[in-house]
C-alpha positions in Angstrom: -1.7 7.2 13.6 -5.0 7.5 11.7 -5.5 4.7 9.2 -6.9 5.6 6.0 -9.8 3.6 4.4 -11.3 3.7 0.9 -14.9 2.7 0.6 -16.6 2.0 -2.7 -20.4 1.5 -3.2 -22.8 2.8 -5.8 -25.6 2.7 -3.0 -25.1 6.0 -1.3 -27.1 5.0 1.7 -24.9 2.0 2.4 -21.8 4.1 1.9 -22.9 6.7 4.4 -23.6 4.0 7.0 -20.1 2.6 6.5 -18.5 6.0 6.8 -20.4 6.9 9.8 -19.7 3.7 11.7 -16.0 3.2 10.7 -15.3 6.9 11.1 -16.6 6.7 14.6 -14.1 3.8 15.3 -11.2 6.4 14.6 -10.5 5.7 11.0 -10.3 8.3 8.1 -12.7 7.1 5.4 -12.8 8.3 1.7 -16.1 7.2 0.2 -16.8 6.9 -3.5 -20.0 5.9 -5.3 -18.3 5.8 -8.9 -16.1 2.7 -9.3 -14.2 4.3 -12.2 -13.0 7.1 -10.0 -12.1 4.5 -7.4 -10.1 2.7 -10.1 -8.1 6.0 -10.8 -7.6 6.8 -7.1 -6.0 3.5 -6.1 -3.3 4.3 -8.6 -2.5 7.7 -7.0 -3.1 7.3 -3.2 -2.1 4.8 -0.6 -4.7 3.3 1.6 -4.5 0.9 4.7 -7.7 -0.9 3.7 -10.2 -0.9 0.8 -13.9 -1.9 1.1 -15.9 -2.7 -2.0 -19.3 -3.7 -3.0 -19.9 -6.6 -5.4 -22.3 -5.3 -8.0 -21.5 -1.7 -9.3 -22.0 0.0 -12.6 -19.0 0.2 -14.9 -16.5 -1.8 -12.8 -17.7 -4.4 -10.3 -15.9 -5.2 -7.0 -14.1 -8.2 -8.5 -12.5 -5.9 -11.2 -11.6 -3.2 -8.7 -10.0 -5.8 -6.5 -7.7 -7.2 -9.4 -6.7 -3.6 -10.3 -5.8 -3.0 -6.6 -3.6 -6.1 -6.5 -1.7 -4.8 -9.7 -1.4 -1.2 -8.3 2.1 0.0 -7.3 1.1 1.3 -3.8 -1.9 -0.8 -2.7 -1.1 -4.3 -4.0 -0.7 -5.6 -0.6 -3.6 -3.8 1.2 -6.4 -5.8 2.9 -9.6 -5.8 0.8 -13.0 -6.1 2.4 -16.1 -6.9 0.3 -19.5 -6.2 1.7 -22.5 -7.9 -0.1 -25.9 -9.4 0.4 -24.6 -12.5 -1.4 -23.0 -15.2 0.6 -22.9 -18.1 -1.9 -19.8 -20.1 -2.4 -19.3 -19.1 -6.1 -19.3 -15.5 -5.2 -16.9 -16.0 -2.4 -14.6 -18.1 -4.6 -14.5 -15.5 -7.3 -13.7 -12.8 -4.7 -10.8 -14.7 -3.1 -9.4 -15.3 -6.6 -9.5 -11.6 -7.2 -7.7 -10.8 -3.9 -10.4 -10.2 -1.4 -9.3 -10.6 2.2 -12.5 -10.3 4.1 -16.3 -10.6 3.6 -19.0 -8.8 5.5 -22.8 -9.3 4.9 -25.3 -6.5 4.4 -27.0 -4.8 6.1 -24.1 -3.3 7.8 -24.1 -2.8 11.6 -22.1 -1.4 14.4 -21.5 -4.8 15.8 -20.4 -6.3 12.5 -18.1 -3.6 11.6 -16.6 -3.1 15.0 -15.8 -6.8 15.0 -14.2 -7.0 11.7 -12.1 -3.9 12.2 -10.9 -5.2 15.5 -9.7 -8.4 13.6 -8.3 -6.5 10.7 -6.5 -3.7 12.6 -3.1 -5.7 12.9 -3.0 -6.2 9.2 -3.7 -2.5 8.5 -1.2 -1.2 11.0 1.4 -3.6 9.5 0.5 -2.4 5.9 0.7 1.2 7.1 4.1 0.7 8.7 5.5 -1.0 5.6 4.9 2.1 3.5 5.8 4.9 6.1 8.4 7.0 4.2 11.3 8.6 6.2 13.7 11.2 4.9 17.0 9.8 3.8 19.5 11.7 1.6 22.4 9.4 0.8 24.3 8.3 -2.3 22.9 5.1 -3.9 24.8 3.0 -6.3 22.7 1.3 -9.0 23.9 -1.5 -11.3 21.8 -2.9 -14.1 23.6 -5.0 -16.8 26.5 -2.9 -18.1 25.0 0.3 -16.6 26.5 1.5 -13.2 25.5 5.0 -12.0 25.1 7.0 -8.7 22.0 8.9 -7.7 20.8 10.5 -4.5 18.0 9.2 -2.3 15.0 11.3 -1.1 13.3 8.9 1.3 13.1 5.4 2.2 10.5 2.8 3.6 10.7 -0.8 4.6 9.5 -1.8 1.1 11.3 0.7 -1.2 13.3 3.9 -1.8 12.7 7.1 -3.7 15.5 8.3 -5.9 16.3 11.6 -7.5 17.6 10.1 -10.7 16.8 7.1 -12.9 20.0 6.3 -14.9 17.6 5.5 -17.8 15.9 2.6 -16.1 12.4 1.9 -17.3 9.2 1.0 -15.3 9.5 -2.6 -14.1 13.3 -2.8 -14.6 15.4 -4.5 -11.9 18.8 -3.2 -10.6 21.1 -4.0 -7.9 21.3 -1.0 -5.4 23.8 -0.3 -2.7 23.5 2.4 -0.1 24.1 3.1 3.8 21.6 4.2 6.3 22.7 6.2 9.5 23.8 4.1 12.4 24.8 1.1 10.2 28.5 0.2 9.5 27.9 -1.8 6.4 26.1 -0.8 3.3 22.8 -2.4 2.2 22.9 -4.4 -1.0 19.7 -5.7 -2.6 17.8 -6.1 -5.8 15.1 -3.5 -6.5 12.4 -2.9 -9.2 11.4 0.4 -10.7 7.8 0.7 -9.4 7.1 4.0 -11.1 8.9 6.9 -12.7 8.7 10.4 -11.2 8.8 13.7 -13.0 11.2 15.0 -14.1 13.8 12.4 -13.6 13.2 10.4 -10.3 11.9 7.0 -9.7 10.4 5.0 -6.9 12.0 1.6 -6.4 10.6 -1.5 -4.6 12.9 -3.9 -2.8 12.8 -7.5 -3.9 13.2 -10.0 -1.1 16.0 -8.4 0.8 18.3 -10.4 2.9 17.5 -10.7 6.6 20.4 -8.4 7.7 19.2 -5.7 5.3 15.7 -5.9 6.5 16.8 -5.6 10.1 19.0 -2.7 9.3 16.0 -0.9 7.6 13.8 -1.9 10.6 16.3 -0.3 13.0 16.4 2.9 11.0 12.6 3.1 10.8 12.2 2.5 14.6 14.9 5.0 15.4 13.5 7.8 13.2 9.9 7.1 14.4 11.0 7.2 18.1 12.8 10.5 17.4 9.6 12.0 15.9 7.6 10.9 18.9 10.1 12.3 21.3 10.1 15.7 19.5 
């Protein structure tokens, strides 16, 4: 399992140092010098950690962090900010924007190795939460007076991908019911439409599932993951 990192810094030298060191630790690193491009990418791709500089043209690190926290796929990802600044005001603003870790420039092997050693557990948990596994079952959706059946495409611990939408809009909440292989009882939980998919599908994010439903999903994820490893 190779974890994927997004690094954003308008200083190309710093970016190349980061990519070289972190890449040597076994991570896949995507590096960008344009913060506007990074703002678009976080809406399209899933990352296991995002590293940001503070001061950049167009969008600074604080604004990128705020956008990450509002993004459908990366809202819970750990965020690392590297900066030459270490004053309390900068750190306070960063934490308010959603920063998880700080590291001071200049970057070094020792600094990054230590930080990624401490952050690896969080990154693995983030990765596992979003691992999507094939699941083709009927899903009953209820929202107000509407009740309809659609077919699932895949499932993760945090959500499910459906082939139909029943007219639900982005952000709308519905109660969904479905069964996963190996479980005798259907799972029933609330889910929010995270994004609509062309032509008629939608991705739904689970909202605080009951413990029994979380455990059923976990058993399915573990079973499917173990089957893939055995194969």
